[in-house]
LOSERO-741725 format. One record per residue (C-alpha): y, z, x; residue number from 1; residue in three letters. Coordinates in steps of 0.05 Angstrom, whole numbers, plus 32768, in hexadecimal, padded with zeros to 4 digits. Layout:
# residues N
v:w:u:resi:resn
Y:Z:X:NUM:ala .
...
This chain:
# residues 211
v:w:u:resi:resn
8000:8000:8000:1:met .
8043:7FEB:801C:2:ser .
8077:8023:801D:3:leu .
80BF:8020:8036:4:lys .
80EC:805D:8034:5:leu .
8138:805B:8037:6:phe .
8150:809F:804F:7:ala .
8183:80C4:8079:8:ala .
817B:8100:80A7:9:pro .
8185:8144:8085:10:met .
8191:8128:8040:11:ser .
816E:8127:7FFD:12:ser .
813B:80FA:801F:13:ala .
8125:8130:804F:14:thr .
80EF:814E:8021:15:pro .
80D3:8108:8016:16:val .
80CF:80FC:8061:17:met .
80AE:8140:8067:18:his .
807B:812E:8031:19:ala .
806A:80EC:8053:20:ile .
805F:8112:8094:21:ala .
8032:8145:8072:22:glu .
800A:810D:8050:23:leu .
8003:80E6:8091:24:gly .
800E:80A3:806E:25:ile .
802E:8065:808B:26:glu .
8074:8057:8073:27:cys .
80AB:802B:808F:28:asp .
80E9:8058:8091:29:thr .
8130:803D:8094:30:val .
8162:8073:80A7:31:leu .
81AA:806B:808E:32:phe .
81E9:8089:80AC:33:asp .
8208:80A1:806B:34:leu .
824C:80A9:808B:35:ser .
824D:805E:8098:36:ser .
8242:804D:804E:37:gly .
8202:8026:805A:38:gln .
81E7:8042:8019:39:gln .
821F:801F:7FF3:40:lys .
820F:7FD9:800D:41:ser .
8201:7FA3:7FDA:42:pro .
81BB:7F99:7FF6:43:ala .
81A9:7FE3:7FED:44:tyr .
81CC:7FE9:7FA9:45:leu .
819E:7FB1:7F91:46:ala .
8164:7FE1:7FA0:47:ile .
8185:8022:7F8A:48:asn .
81C2:8018:7F5E:49:pro .
81D8:8060:7F6A:50:his .
81E3:8054:7FB4:51:gly .
81C0:8093:7FCB:52:val .
8182:80A5:7FF2:53:val .
8147:80AB:7FED:54:pro .
8128:806C:7FD2:55:thr .
80DF:805C:7FDC:56:leu .
80CC:8013:7FD3:57:val .
8084:800E:7FBD:58:val .
8066:7FC9:7FC4:59:glu .
80AC:7FAC:7FBA:60:gly .
80BF:7FD8:7F7F:61:thr .
80F4:800F:7F8B:62:pro .
80E9:8057:7F76:63:leu .
8126:8085:7F7C:64:phe .
8136:80CE:7F72:65:glu .
8114:80FE:7FA2:66:ala .
80EC:8124:7F6E:67:leu .
80CE:80E6:7F4F:68:ser .
80BB:80CC:7F95:69:ile .
809C:810F:7FA8:70:leu .
8073:8114:7F69:71:gln .
805D:80CB:7F71:72:trp .
8048:80D8:7FB8:73:leu .
8020:8114:7FA0:74:gly .
7FFD:80EC:7F6A:75:glu .
7FEE:80AE:7F94:76:his .
7FE2:80CC:7FD9:77:his .
7FDE:8117:7FD2:78:gly .
7FA0:8121:7FA7:79:val .
7F70:8101:7FD8:80:glu .
7F8E:812A:8011:81:arg .
7F8A:816C:7FEB:82:gly .
7FD6:8172:7FE8:83:leu .
7FDF:8166:7F9D:84:trp .
7FB4:817C:7F63:85:pro .
7F8A:814A:7F3D:86:ala .
7FA1:812F:7EFA:87:ala .
7F86:8156:7EBE:88:gly .
7F84:8199:7EE2:89:thr .
7FAE:81D7:7ED4:90:pro .
7FC8:81D5:7F1B:91:his .
7FE4:818E:7F0F:92:arg .
800D:81A9:7ED5:93:leu .
8024:81E4:7F00:94:ala .
8038:81B5:7F38:95:ala .
8061:8189:7F09:96:leu .
8081:81C6:7EE9:97:ser .
8096:81EA:7F29:98:trp .
80AD:81AB:7F4D:99:ser .
80D8:8196:7F12:100:thr .
80F3:81DD:7F0A:101:trp .
8109:81DB:7F53:102:ala .
8131:819B:7F4D:103:tyr .
814A:81A2:7F06:104:val .
8153:81EC:7EF4:105:ser .
815C:820C:7F39:106:tyr .
817D:81CE:7F56:107:gly .
81B1:81CC:7F1F:108:ala .
81C7:8213:7F30:109:leu .
81CD:8201:7F79:110:val .
81FA:81C7:7F65:111:ser .
8226:81F7:7F3D:112:val .
8229:8226:7F78:113:leu .
823E:81ED:7FA6:114:asn .
8276:81D6:7F78:115:phe .
828D:821E:7F70:116:ala .
8291:8230:7FBA:117:gln .
827B:81FB:7FEB:118:ser .
82AE:81E4:801F:119:pro .
8292:819E:8012:120:gln .
82AC:81A1:7FCA:121:ala .
82F4:8197:7FB5:122:asp .
8315:81DB:7FBC:123:ala .
8334:81D2:7F77:124:arg .
82EE:81D9:7F5A:125:leu .
82E0:821B:7F7D:126:his .
82D5:8255:7F4E:127:his .
82BD:8297:7F6C:128:pro .
82A5:82B5:7F29:129:pro .
827C:8277:7F1B:130:leu .
825F:8279:7F62:131:ala .
824C:82C2:7F57:132:ala .
822A:82B1:7F15:133:glu .
8204:8278:7F34:134:ala .
81EC:82A4:7F6D:135:leu .
81D5:82D9:7F3B:136:ser .
81AE:82A6:7F13:137:arg .
8190:8288:7F53:138:leu .
817A:82CD:7F69:139:asp .
8159:82D8:7F25:140:ala .
8136:8294:7F2C:141:ala .
811C:82A8:7F70:142:leu .
8102:82E8:7F51:143:gly .
80D7:82BF:7F21:144:arg .
80BF:8294:7F5C:145:leu .
80AF:82D4:7F82:146:asp .
8083:82EC:7F48:147:ala .
805E:82A9:7F49:148:gln .
804F:82B4:7F93:149:leu .
803B:82FD:7F8C:150:ala .
7FF0:82F1:7F8D:151:asp .
7FEA:82AF:7FB2:152:thr .
7FFB:8294:7FF7:153:gln .
8016:8253:7FDB:154:trp .
8033:823E:7F99:155:leu .
7FF2:8224:7F7B:156:leu .
7FC2:8251:7F9F:157:gly .
7FA7:8259:7FE5:158:asp .
7FB5:8213:7FFE:159:ala .
7FF8:81F2:800F:160:phe .
800A:81B8:7FE2:161:ser .
8043:8188:7FD6:162:leu .
8059:81B7:7F9E:163:ala .
806A:81E9:7FD4:164:asp .
808E:81B4:7FFB:165:leu .
80B8:819F:7FC0:166:ile .
80CC:81E5:7FA9:167:val .
80D5:8202:7FEF:168:ala .
8100:81C7:8003:169:ser .
8131:81D5:7FCA:170:val .
8130:8220:7FD8:171:val .
813B:8213:8023:172:thr .
8176:81E6:8012:173:tyr .
8193:821C:7FE5:174:ser .
8194:824C:8020:175:thr .
81C3:821C:8044:176:tyr .
81F0:8222:8007:177:cys .
81F5:826E:8008:178:gly .
81B7:8285:7FE2:179:val .
8196:82C1:8002:180:lys .
814C:82CA:7FF0:181:pro .
8143:8307:801D:182:asp .
8137:8337:7FE3:183:ala .
80F9:8310:7FCD:184:his .
80C1:8320:7FFE:185:ala .
808F:82EE:7FE3:186:asn .
80C1:82B6:7FE4:187:val .
80D5:82C7:802C:188:met .
808C:82C8:8042:189:arg .
8080:8285:8021:190:trp .
80BF:8265:803D:191:leu .
80AE:827C:8083:192:gln .
8068:825E:807E:193:ala .
8085:821E:8062:194:phe .
80B9:8218:809A:195:gln .
8084:8225:80CF:196:ala .
805E:81E7:80BC:197:arg .
805F:81B2:80F4:198:pro .
8076:817B:80C4:199:ala .
80B1:81A6:80AD:200:phe .
80C5:81B4:80F5:201:arg .
80C1:816A:8107:202:gln .
80E7:814F:80CB:203:val .
8119:8187:80BC:204:trp .
8125:81A0:8103:205:met .
811B:8160:812A:206:gly .
80E3:817B:8156:207:glu .
80BF:813F:8174:208:ser .
8084:8168:818C:209:gln .
8065:81A6:816E:210:val .
8034:81D3:8192:211:asp .
């Protein structure tokens, strides 16, 4: 199967690049310099009209939005490698639920937090009470995730899966935005195990060789 990924370093494409590394599948990757505006070129807009990364071109057909790409990778490449639960199983439903929760419910709160306080956002949009409320809700969300991880090493049980990659990627990003998960021991243990994975260190931290 021919796969071509359009991505950029340390962007929304990073979890997709990480997933491809974990899966060990062949994929032609084109890295954009977002500051140069390559993602707004007519040629790329013909593939992804939103002008953002990532886009995965599958046998000539584009698939965009990181979550849809990650779930597709799980379905088409993860099951046989033991990194995504099989269709028709309770774990498949859990994987879809938690991964969507991360990008939609938790991710929306991170967006609110960024608009309310990030130096990357227009200062006229900053709103300290809104930032405090978003942080409070994010902490409560991490509490629910902590409860899910109370009796298991990973999100779906004893084995790492792309569900962990998806959810932990969003939570890791949220820590860059000011979220502090330190009060949630199970989340911290899980994040540390996730961030110790060789593929994480290669893709997120740029390590070319891992012992």
